C-alpha positions as a Markdown table, in Angstrom:
| # | Residue | x | y | z |
|---|---|---|---|---|
| 1 | Met | 77.5 | 67.8 | 107.8 |
| 2 | Trp | 80.8 | 65.6 | 108.1 |
| 3 | Met | 78.7 | 62.4 | 108.0 |
| 4 | Ala | 76.8 | 64.0 | 104.8 |
| 5 | Ala | 80.1 | 64.6 | 103.2 |
| 6 | Leu | 81.5 | 61.4 | 103.8 |
| 7 | Gly | 78.5 | 59.7 | 102.3 |
| 8 | Ile | 79.1 | 61.9 | 99.3 |
| 9 | Val | 82.3 | 61.0 | 98.9 |
| 10 | Val | 82.0 | 57.1 | 99.5 |
| 11 | Met | 78.7 | 57.0 | 97.5 |
| 12 | Thr | 79.6 | 59.1 | 94.3 |
| 13 | Pro | 82.3 | 56.2 | 92.8 |
| 14 | Val | 79.6 | 53.7 | 93.5 |
| 15 | Ser | 77.0 | 55.3 | 92.0 |
| 16 | Arg | 78.9 | 55.9 | 88.9 |
| 17 | Leu | 80.0 | 52.1 | 88.7 |
| 18 | Phe | 77.0 | 50.9 | 89.7 |
| 19 | Ile | 73.6 | 53.0 | 89.7 |
| 20 | Val | 74.1 | 54.8 | 86.5 |
| 21 | Pro | 74.8 | 52.2 | 84.4 |
| 22 | Phe | 71.9 | 50.2 | 85.7 |
| 23 | Val | 69.5 | 53.2 | 84.9 |
| 24 | Arg | 70.8 | 53.9 | 81.4 |
| 25 | Gly | 70.5 | 50.4 | 80.6 |
| 26 | Ile | 66.6 | 50.7 | 81.4 |
| 27 | Leu | 66.1 | 54.2 | 79.9 |
| 28 | Pro | 65.3 | 54.1 | 76.2 |
| 29 | Lys | 67.7 | 56.0 | 73.7 |
| 30 | Ser | 65.4 | 58.6 | 73.2 |
| 31 | Met | 65.3 | 59.5 | 77.1 |
| 32 | Gln | 69.5 | 59.4 | 77.2 |
| 33 | Glu | 70.2 | 62.1 | 75.0 |
| 34 | Met | 71.3 | 65.4 | 77.1 |
| 35 | Val | 69.3 | 68.4 | 76.5 |
| 36 | Phe | 70.5 | 71.7 | 76.9 |
| 37 | Leu | 67.1 | 74.0 | 77.1 |
| 38 | Pro | 68.3 | 77.0 | 75.7 |
| 39 | Asp | 69.5 | 75.3 | 72.4 |
| 40 | Ile | 65.9 | 74.2 | 72.0 |
| 41 | Leu | 63.6 | 77.4 | 73.5 |
| 42 | Gly | 66.5 | 80.1 | 73.3 |
| 43 | Tyr | 67.5 | 81.6 | 76.5 |
| 44 | Thr | 64.6 | 83.7 | 77.0 |
| 45 | Gly | 62.3 | 80.9 | 76.8 |
| 46 | Ala | 64.3 | 78.6 | 79.0 |
| 47 | Val | 64.3 | 81.0 | 81.8 |
| 48 | Val | 60.2 | 81.5 | 81.4 |
| 49 | Leu | 59.6 | 78.2 | 81.2 |
| 50 | Met | 62.0 | 77.8 | 84.5 |
| 51 | Leu | 59.9 | 80.4 | 86.5 |
| 52 | Leu | 56.7 | 78.8 | 85.5 |
| 53 | Phe | 57.9 | 75.5 | 86.7 |
| 54 | Leu | 58.8 | 77.7 | 89.8 |
| 55 | Leu | 55.7 | 79.2 | 90.1 |
| 56 | Leu | 53.6 | 75.8 | 89.7 |
| 57 | Trp | 55.7 | 74.7 | 92.2 |
| 58 | Tyr | 54.8 | 77.5 | 94.8 |
| 59 | Ile | 51.2 | 77.0 | 94.0 |
| 60 | Phe | 51.3 | 73.6 | 95.0 |
| 61 | Val | 53.5 | 74.1 | 98.2 |
| 62 | Lys | 51.2 | 76.6 | 99.5 |
| 63 | Trp | 47.8 | 74.5 | 98.5 |
| 64 | Asn | 49.4 | 71.7 | 100.4 |
| 65 | Glu | 50.2 | 73.4 | 103.2 |
| 66 | Lys | 46.5 | 74.4 | 103.4 |
| 67 | Thr | 44.9 | 71.4 | 103.0 |
| 68 | Gly | 47.7 | 68.8 | 104.2 |
| 69 | Lys | 46.9 | 66.4 | 101.4 |
| 70 | Phe | 50.2 | 65.3 | 100.9 |
| 71 | Ser | 51.6 | 65.7 | 103.8 |
| 72 | Ala | 53.5 | 63.2 | 106.0 |
| 73 | Leu | 52.8 | 63.9 | 109.2 |
């Protein structure tokens, strides 16, 4: 865990100086805007959307456990 913490401390400034500007440079302007989901959907809609996303992810994980189609091993 100490090595992970050290890696975060070292890579955060590097990411901020080099990786973030590169990614922002290749993204179209419409994808660079920050979005706060409750402003668009309301709090209820945002919570329902996140729960739906988590449910779909859970279903996918359970399906993958049975079939092993996306497993590395």
